[in-house]
C-alpha positions in Angstrom: 1.2 19.9 -1.8 1.2 16.4 -3.3 -1.4 13.8 -2.3 -0.2 10.7 -0.4 -0.9 7.6 -2.5 -1.9 4.4 -0.7 -2.3 1.1 -2.6 -4.7 -1.5 -1.2 -3.9 -5.1 -0.9 -6.5 -5.9 -3.6 -4.8 -3.5 -6.0 -1.4 -5.0 -5.3 -2.8 -8.5 -5.9 -4.3 -7.4 -9.2 -1.0 -6.0 -10.3 0.9 -9.2 -9.2 -1.6 -11.4 -11.0 -1.1 -9.5 -14.3 2.7 -9.5 -13.9 2.6 -13.2 -13.3 0.5 -13.7 -16.4 2.8 -11.8 -18.6 5.9 -13.4 -17.1 4.7 -17.0 -16.7 2.0 -17.5 -19.3 3.2 -15.2 -22.1 6.8 -16.0 -21.2 7.8 -12.3 -21.4 9.7 -11.5 -18.2 11.2 -8.3 -19.6 7.7 -7.1 -20.7 6.3 -7.9 -17.2 9.0 -5.8 -15.6 8.4 -2.9 -18.0 4.6 -3.1 -17.4 5.0 -3.1 -13.6 7.5 -0.1 -13.6 5.1 1.8 -15.9 2.2 1.0 -13.6 4.0 2.3 -10.6 4.8 5.5 -12.5 1.1 5.9 -13.4 -0.1 5.2 -9.9 2.3 7.7 -8.3 1.4 10.3 -10.9 -1.8 10.6 -8.8 0.2 12.5 -6.3 -0.4 15.5 -8.5 -3.9 16.5 -9.5 -5.9 13.2 -9.3 -9.0 15.1 -10.2 -7.7 15.2 -13.8 -9.0 11.7 -14.1 -12.6 11.1 -15.0 -15.2 9.3 -12.7 -15.6 5.7 -13.5 -18.6 4.8 -15.9 -20.2 2.8 -13.0 -20.0 5.8 -10.7 -23.8 5.9 -9.9 -23.4 2.4 -8.4 -21.0 3.5 -5.6 -21.5 5.5 -2.4 -18.2 7.3 -2.8 -16.7 9.1 -5.8 -14.4 6.7 -7.7 -12.2 7.8 -10.6 -9.9 5.9 -12.9 -6.6 6.4 -14.7 -6.2 4.3 -17.8 -2.9 2.4 -18.0 -2.6 0.3 -21.2 -5.3 -2.4 -20.8 -6.0 -1.6 -17.2 -8.0 0.9 -15.2 -6.4 2.2 -12.0 -9.5 2.7 -9.8 -9.1 5.1 -6.9 -10.8 7.5 -4.5 -9.5 10.6 -2.9 -10.4 12.2 0.4 -12.3 15.4 0.5 -9.5 17.2 2.3 -7.3 16.6 -0.7 -4.5 14.8 1.1 -4.8 11.1 0.2 -5.5 9.0 -2.8 -6.4 5.3 -2.2 -5.8 3.0 -5.2 -8.5 0.4 -4.8 -8.1 -1.9 -7.8 -6.0 -2.3 -10.9 -8.8 -3.6 -13.1 -8.3 -5.1 -16.5 -10.5 -3.4 -19.1 -11.9 -6.6 -20.5 -13.3 -7.7 -17.2 -17.0 -7.4 -16.3 -18.1 -4.0 -15.0 -16.8 -3.1 -11.6 -19.2 -3.8 -8.7 -19.3 -2.9 -5.1 -18.1 -6.4 -4.2 -14.9 -5.6 -6.1 -14.0 -2.6 -4.1 -13.3 -2.3 -0.4 -13.9 1.3 0.6 -11.6 3.2 3.0 -13.6 4.9 5.7 -13.0 8.6 5.6 
């Protein structure tokens, strides 16, 4: 049975910010659209076997298990429930940013 994928407002804002950067700053609207379509495909691939993705390097700093899926220059940071029914995408975090901290992630109460 596939997992249900939920995307937090913070993750959506991350994706929108990067699309806006590609489209408006880099002046590449077609590239922005391709990146976003590919991102959605990657995110929804988590419906199947999200445990295939490794824990984040900062894992010991968080109370819940967080994993990530690499998509180009970004890390799709997510958690999944112990029952194996839901994946919550918490952030779409650019790889060049500082390490992820607890202030960057809002946890979904399980």
